[in-house]
C-alpha positions as CSV (number, residue, x, y, z in Angstrom):
1,M,6.4,0.1,-5.0
2,F,7.2,2.9,-7.4
3,M,3.7,3.0,-8.9
4,Q,2.1,3.1,-5.4
5,R,4.3,6.0,-4.4
6,A,3.6,7.9,-7.7
7,S,-0.1,7.2,-7.4
8,A,-0.2,8.4,-3.8
9,L,1.8,11.6,-4.7
10,V,-0.5,12.4,-7.7
11,G,-3.7,11.5,-5.7
12,S,-2.7,13.6,-2.8
13,L,-1.8,16.6,-4.9
14,L,-4.9,16.4,-7.0
15,S,-7.1,16.1,-3.9
16,F,-5.4,19.1,-2.4
17,M,-5.6,21.2,-5.6
18,F,-9.2,20.5,-6.3
19,A,-10.2,21.2,-2.7
20,S,-8.6,24.6,-2.9
21,A,-9.6,25.4,-6.4
22,T,-12.1,28.0,-5.3
23,A,-9.5,30.0,-3.4
24,A,-7.4,32.7,-4.9
25,A,-4.2,31.7,-6.7
26,V,-1.5,30.6,-4.4
27,D,2.2,29.8,-4.9
28,Y,3.4,26.3,-3.9
29,K,6.7,24.5,-4.1
30,I,7.5,20.8,-4.1
31,V,10.9,19.2,-3.8
32,T,11.3,16.1,-5.8
33,A,14.2,13.8,-6.5
34,D,17.0,14.5,-8.9
35,A,16.1,16.5,-12.0
36,K,16.8,13.5,-14.2
37,G,14.4,11.3,-12.3
38,T,10.8,10.2,-12.7
39,Y,9.5,12.1,-9.6
40,Y,10.9,15.4,-11.0
41,A,9.2,14.7,-14.4
42,I,5.9,13.9,-12.6
43,G,6.2,17.2,-10.7
44,Q,6.8,19.1,-13.9
45,D,3.8,17.5,-15.5
46,L,1.7,18.5,-12.4
47,A,2.9,22.0,-12.6
48,K,2.3,22.3,-16.3
49,F,-1.1,20.4,-16.7
50,I,-2.9,20.3,-13.4
51,A,-1.8,23.4,-11.3
52,P,-3.1,26.0,-13.8
53,D,-6.6,24.6,-13.8
54,A,-6.5,24.4,-10.0
55,G,-5.6,28.1,-9.8
56,I,-2.2,27.6,-8.2
57,E,1.4,28.3,-9.2
58,L,3.5,25.2,-8.6
59,E,7.2,25.4,-8.6
60,V,9.1,22.1,-8.8
61,L,12.5,22.0,-7.2
62,P,15.0,19.1,-7.8
63,S,16.8,17.7,-4.8
64,A,20.2,16.3,-4.7
65,A,19.7,15.3,-1.0
66,T,19.6,11.7,0.0
67,H,16.8,12.3,2.5
68,S,13.8,14.6,2.7
69,A,14.9,16.6,5.7
70,A,17.7,18.1,3.7
71,A,15.1,19.6,1.3
72,I,13.4,21.8,4.1
73,P,15.8,24.8,3.6
74,K,15.0,24.8,-0.1
75,L,11.3,25.0,0.6
76,L,11.7,27.8,3.1
77,R,13.6,30.2,0.8
78,C,11.5,33.2,-0.2
79,P,11.1,34.4,-2.8
80,A,11.1,31.3,-4.9
81,E,14.4,30.8,-6.7
């Protein structure tokens, strides 16, 4: 189950980034799980290794929330914290 979710996350993000690679640099945020978890580490790797080549700035935000709806206010904050 974990590998399916991780593969889906990485595949979706890669597809999106390569599809928009010709556009000007854009800032994006993703909210992952706790900063000690695997999803956060995957997000950090995407921001470090994939996003620069795709011409985007990717900010990875950890979430202490137990469900994804609680992460929405974090994503809407501008400028990025």
